[in-house]
C-alpha positions in Angstrom: 0.3 0.0 0.1 3.1 2.5 0.7 4.7 1.8 -2.6 1.3 2.5 -4.3 0.5 5.5 -2.5 3.8 7.0 -3.5 3.3 6.0 -7.3 0.0 7.7 -7.0 1.0 10.7 -5.2 4.1 11.5 -7.7 1.7 10.8 -10.7 -0.5 13.5 -9.2 2.2 15.9 -8.2 3.7 15.3 -12.0 0.5 16.3 -13.2 -0.6 19.4 -11.4 3.1 20.3 -12.2 2.2 20.2 -15.7 -1.2 22.3 -14.9 0.2 25.2 -12.6 2.4 28.1 -13.4 1.9 28.4 -17.4 -0.7 29.4 -19.2 -2.6 27.1 -21.4 -0.7 27.9 -24.1 2.5 27.7 -22.9 2.0 24.1 -21.5 1.0 22.8 -24.8 3.9 21.4 -26.8 5.3 23.8 -29.8 5.3 20.1 -31.4 1.3 19.8 -31.1 -1.3 21.2 -33.6 -4.7 21.9 -32.7 -7.0 21.1 -35.5 -11.1 22.2 -35.5 -13.6 19.9 -37.1 -16.4 21.2 -38.2 -20.0 20.3 -40.3 -21.7 22.2 -37.0 -19.0 21.0 -34.7 -18.1 17.7 -34.8 -17.5 15.7 -31.5 -15.7 12.0 -31.0 -14.4 11.8 -34.9 -11.5 9.8 -35.9 -9.1 12.6 -37.1 -6.2 10.9 -38.8 -2.9 12.7 -41.2 -1.2 11.6 -43.8 0.8 9.2 -42.1 -2.1 7.6 -39.9 -1.3 9.5 -37.0 -4.6 9.9 -34.6 -4.8 13.2 -33.2 -6.2 13.0 -29.8 -9.8 14.2 -28.6 -9.9 17.4 -26.5 -13.4 17.8 -26.4 -15.9 20.9 -28.3 -14.9 19.7 -31.8 -10.6 20.4 -31.3 -8.0 17.4 -31.8 -4.5 17.3 -31.2 -2.0 15.7 -32.9 1.1 15.0 -31.1 3.4 15.8 -33.6 3.3 17.9 -36.6 1.0 16.4 -38.9 1.4 15.4 -42.3 -1.5 16.7 -44.7 -4.6 15.5 -46.1 -5.6 15.8 -42.5 -9.2 13.3 -42.5 -11.9 13.5 -40.2 -14.5 10.9 -40.0 -17.3 9.7 -37.9 -18.3 11.5 -34.4 -21.6 13.6 -34.1 -22.3 17.0 -35.1 -23.8 19.6 -32.6 -26.5 21.2 -34.2 -27.8 23.5 -31.4 -23.8 24.5 -30.9 -24.5 24.4 -26.7 -21.3 22.4 -26.6 -22.9 18.9 -25.7 -24.0 16.2 -27.6 -27.9 15.8 -27.2 -31.0 13.3 -28.6 -32.0 15.6 -31.9 -28.3 15.6 -32.9 -27.2 13.9 -35.8 -24.1 11.4 -37.0 -21.3 12.8 -39.2 -22.4 10.8 -42.4 -19.0 12.2 -44.5 -15.6 12.0 -44.3 -14.4 15.7 -44.2 -10.6 16.5 -44.9 -7.8 19.6 -45.6 -4.8 20.1 -47.5 -3.5 23.0 -45.4 -4.5 24.9 -42.4 -6.0 23.9 -39.0 -9.9 23.9 -39.6 -11.5 20.2 -41.6 -14.5 21.3 -42.9 -17.2 20.6 -46.0 -15.4 23.5 -47.9 -11.9 22.4 -47.0 -13.2 19.0 -48.4 -14.3 20.8 -51.8 -11.4 22.5 -51.7 -9.3 19.7 -51.8 -9.9 19.3 -55.8 -8.2 22.7 -57.1 -10.4 23.2 -59.9 -13.2 23.3 -57.2 -11.3 25.7 -55.2 -10.5 27.9 -57.8 -14.5 28.0 -58.5 -15.2 28.8 -55.0 -12.4 31.6 -54.6 -14.2 32.9 -58.4 -17.7 32.4 -57.8 -18.4 33.3 -54.5 -15.5 36.1 -53.2 -13.6 33.6 -51.0 -10.1 33.4 -50.8 -7.4 30.6 -49.5 -7.6 32.3 -45.8 -10.9 31.9 -45.9 -11.3 28.5 -47.1 -8.5 27.3 -45.0 -9.4 28.9 -41.6 -12.9 29.6 -41.3 -15.9 27.6 -40.2 -19.5 27.7 -40.5 -19.7 29.3 -37.0 -17.5 31.8 -37.9 -18.7 33.0 -41.6 -22.2 32.6 -43.2 -20.6 32.2 -46.3 -18.5 29.2 -45.6 -21.8 27.8 -43.6 -24.3 28.7 -46.7 -21.8 26.6 -49.0 -21.5 24.0 -46.3 -25.0 23.6 -46.1 -25.8 23.3 -49.8 -23.0 20.8 -50.5 -24.2 18.9 -48.1 -27.8 18.8 -49.1 -26.8 18.1 -52.2 -24.6 14.6 -51.1 -27.8 13.8 -49.2 -30.2 13.9 -52.4 -27.7 12.0 -54.4 -26.3 9.4 -52.2 -23.1 10.2 -52.8 -20.4 8.5 -50.8 -18.0 11.6 -50.6 -18.2 15.3 -50.6 -14.7 15.0 -52.8 -17.1 16.7 -55.4 -16.1 17.1 -58.5 -16.0 20.7 -60.7 -18.9 19.9 -62.7 -20.7 18.6 -59.5 -20.1 21.7 -57.8 -21.5 24.1 -60.9 -25.0 22.1 -60.4 -25.2 24.1 -57.3 -23.6 27.2 -57.7 -27.0 28.7 -58.2 -28.4 27.0 -54.7 -25.4 28.2 -53.0 -26.0 32.0 -54.3 -29.5 31.3 -52.9 -28.6 30.5 -49.7 -25.9 32.7 -49.3 -28.3 35.6 -49.9 -30.8 33.8 -47.7 -28.3 34.0 -45.0 -27.1 37.2 -45.2 -30.1 38.8 -44.8 -32.0 36.6 -42.3 -30.9 37.0 -38.1 -31.4 33.4 -37.6 -28.3 31.8 -36.1 -26.0 29.5 -38.3 -27.1 26.4 -36.3 -31.0 27.4 -36.7 -30.5 27.5 -40.3 -28.7 24.0 -39.4 -31.1 22.4 -38.1 -34.1 23.4 -40.5 -31.9 22.0 -43.0 -31.3 18.5 -41.2 -35.0 18.8 -41.1 -36.1 19.5 -44.6 -33.9 16.0 -45.6 -35.4 13.8 -43.1 -31.6 13.4 -41.3 -31.5 10.8 -38.9 -31.3 12.1 -35.6 -29.9 10.8 -32.4 -32.5 8.8 -29.9 -32.8 9.4 -26.2 -32.0 5.5 -25.8 -28.8 6.2 -27.9 -27.5 9.0 -26.1 -26.4 7.5 -22.9 -23.8 5.2 -24.8 -22.5 7.8 -27.3 -22.4 10.4 -24.4 -20.0 7.7 -22.4 -18.3 7.1 -25.6 -17.3 10.7 -26.0 -16.4 11.0 -22.2 -13.6 8.1 -22.9 -12.3 9.6 -25.7 -12.3 12.9 -24.2 -10.5 11.5 -21.2 -8.0 9.8 -23.3 -6.7 12.8 -25.3 -6.6 15.1 -21.6 -4.5 12.5 -20.3 -2.4 12.1 -23.3 -2.0 15.9 -22.9 -1.1 16.1 -19.4 0.6 13.0 -18.6 1.1 10.1 -20.9 2.8 11.5 -24.0 6.0 9.0 -24.4 8.3 11.5 -23.6 6.9 12.5 -20.1 6.1 8.7 -19.5 9.7 7.9 -20.2 11.0 10.6 -17.6 8.7 9.2 -14.4 9.6 5.2 -15.5 13.5 6.4 -15.6 13.1 8.3 -12.4 13.0 5.1 -10.6 15.8 2.9 -10.3 16.3 -0.4 -12.4 15.0 -3.2 -10.2 16.7 -7.1 -11.0 13.5 -8.5 -12.4 12.3 -12.2 -12.3 12.3 -14.4 -15.3 8.3 -14.1 -14.4 8.3 -10.7 -14.7 10.1 -10.3 -17.7 7.4 -12.8 -19.4 4.9 -10.8 -17.4 6.0 -7.6 -20.0 6.0 -9.7 -23.1 2.7 -10.9 -22.5 1.4 -7.8 -21.8 2.7 -5.8 -24.8 1.0 -8.3 -27.1 -2.2 -8.4 -24.9 -2.7 -4.6 -25.1 -2.2 -5.3 -29.0 -4.8 -7.5 -29.0 -7.0 -5.2 -27.8 -6.3 -2.6 -30.5 -5.9 -5.0 -33.5 -8.9 -6.0 -32.4 -10.9 -2.8 -32.3 -9.6 -1.5 -35.4 -10.8 -4.7 -37.2 -14.1 -3.9 -35.8 -14.2 0.0 -36.7 -13.6 -1.0 -40.0 -16.6 -3.3 -39.9 -19.2 -1.3 -37.9 -17.8 2.1 -38.5 -18.6 2.8 -34.6 -16.3 5.6 -33.2 -16.1 4.2 -29.7 -13.8 1.4 -31.4 -11.6 3.8 -32.9 -10.9 6.0 -29.6 -10.3 2.9 -27.7 -8.1 1.5 -30.2 -6.0 4.8 -29.9 -6.1 4.3 -26.1 -4.7 0.6 -26.5 -1.8 1.8 -28.6 -0.8 4.4 -25.7 -1.1 1.3 -23.7 1.2 -0.6 -25.9 3.6 2.4 -26.1 3.7 2.3 -22.0 4.9 -1.4 -21.8 7.2 -1.0 -24.4 9.1 2.0 -22.4 9.5 -1.0 -20.0 10.8 -3.4 -22.4 13.6 -0.9 -23.7 14.8 0.0 -20.1 14.9 -3.4 -19.3 16.8 -4.3 -22.7 14.2 -7.1 -23.7 13.3 -8.7 -26.8 10.5 -7.1 -28.4 8.1 -9.1 -30.3 8.5 -9.3 -33.8 4.7 -9.4 -34.4 4.1 -6.1 -33.4 4.8 -5.0 -37.1 2.0 -7.3 -38.3 -1.8 -6.6 -37.6 -3.8 -9.9 -36.0 -0.3 -12.0 -35.5 1.0 -12.9 -32.0 3.8 -14.8 -31.0 1.7 -16.3 -28.0 -0.7 -19.1 -29.6 -3.0 -18.3 -26.8 -3.6 -14.9 -27.8 -3.6 -15.7 -31.3 -6.7 -18.2 -30.7 -8.3 -15.6 -28.8 -7.9 -12.8 -31.5 -9.1 -15.3 -34.4 -12.6 -16.1 -32.2 -12.8 -12.4 -31.1 -12.6 -11.3 -35.3 -15.2 -14.1 -36.0 -17.6 -12.9 -32.9 -17.6 -9.5 -33.8 -18.1 -9.7 -37.8 -21.7 -11.5 -36.5 -23.6 -8.6 -35.1 -23.0 -5.1 -33.7 -24.0 -5.7 -30.6 -21.5 -9.0 -30.8 -19.1 -6.4 -31.3 -19.4 -4.6 -28.2 -19.8 -7.3 -26.3 -16.1 -8.7 -27.4 -14.9 -5.1 -26.3 -16.7 -5.7 -22.9 -14.9 -9.5 -23.3 -11.3 -7.9 -23.9 -11.3 -5.7 -21.1 -12.6 -7.9 -18.6 -9.7 -10.4 -19.8 -7.5 -7.6 -19.6 -8.4 -6.1 -16.1 -8.3 -10.0 -14.7 -4.7 -10.2 -16.0 -3.5 -7.0 -14.5 -5.2 -7.7 -10.9 -3.2 -11.0 -10.9 0.1 -9.4 -12.1 -0.7 -6.6 -9.4 -1.4 -8.8 -6.6 2.4 -9.9 -6.7 5.4 -7.9 -5.3 6.5 -5.7 -8.1 9.6 -3.1 -8.7 7.7 0.6 -8.6 8.3 1.2 -12.3 6.2 -1.7 -13.5 3.6 -1.3 -11.0 3.5 2.2 -12.1 2.2 0.9 -15.7 0.4 -1.9 -15.0 -2.0 0.4 -12.7 -1.8 2.7 -15.7 -3.2 0.0 -17.8 -5.9 -0.9 -15.2 -7.3 2.3 -15.1 -7.7 2.7 -18.7 -9.2 -0.8 -18.9 -11.8 -0.2 -16.2 -13.0 2.9 -18.2 -13.2 1.1 -21.2 -15.3 -1.4 -19.8 -17.6 1.3 -18.7 -17.5 2.4 -21.6 -19.0 -0.7 -23.8 -21.1 -1.8 -21.1 -22.9 1.8 -21.7 -23.5 1.2 -25.3 -24.9 -2.4 -24.1 
């Protein structure tokens, strides 16, 4: 208990040190890049760069890359805050299209359209936009951007298009409609949220129901907590400092085997959730897969500290050195393919197994650095389990 209290106190001190004595701007590393995603404000999306780097969800339609992103940046999934009150509620709408940006720090319908250089030129010529407006303005800050966004979104839904990457010919088909909507928005005193809500009603877009809301809200809380944890105390550099501050121990053979097993078990969770996200497109899988990658990284820090051999299978999705984990992975993938409910139950199973394994390890006498990492993994698994159970 004394050892655990020391570790918790150390973690708290490090977190508070990172949060006090500096402004919010100073606290963020200069290497980070914040991205705003807006159709209306989009919460809980999966935001990635061209190299596959996953941005952490920070809340309020904001996403953070911890390293400089490579463009294009894409955003998909998530929920549109139609009434723009900062909370996803019943009556909001799921984002149905992938959005992208070739530059800048916003991802919108307009930046998506402007990914086509001919359409970008048309937006500038026909609607008087400049590159700065296209790459930095959002529907909430510019009614012209809002009008173009709404009309393009409507066109894609009306024509059952699977992508918003419109050709110049398609964009020209709605040119007059956009002009009319711009005029309406400029002449009317209604807010952007009122216009967007009316458009969703006109298009008959499916709304989030009260029964769906608890699971979605829990999903967003977990995603935001994962992002905030990464911001404050779980980046690789800071966690490395915490681990290095603890003297290396003389690990037993069982402790070494446990670390190798655990990095593959966290990999199993990540690989299964990525597979289930690809199959079902439900954001909880992508969000928790990102967290599992952080868990893998934490265990890898210990493997490197103790100069243990890193499993070669970490480079391959769905492949494991441990035969029991390989068999479990195969079963879980097969079960998760049956239905969305089965897929979420797979998530419950993974987290319950992970919690049982971690508790068993934590019952043994561990060096402080191993206990620090295992407690971190355990807390994450409890959060993930709560999220999956809320969805069920």
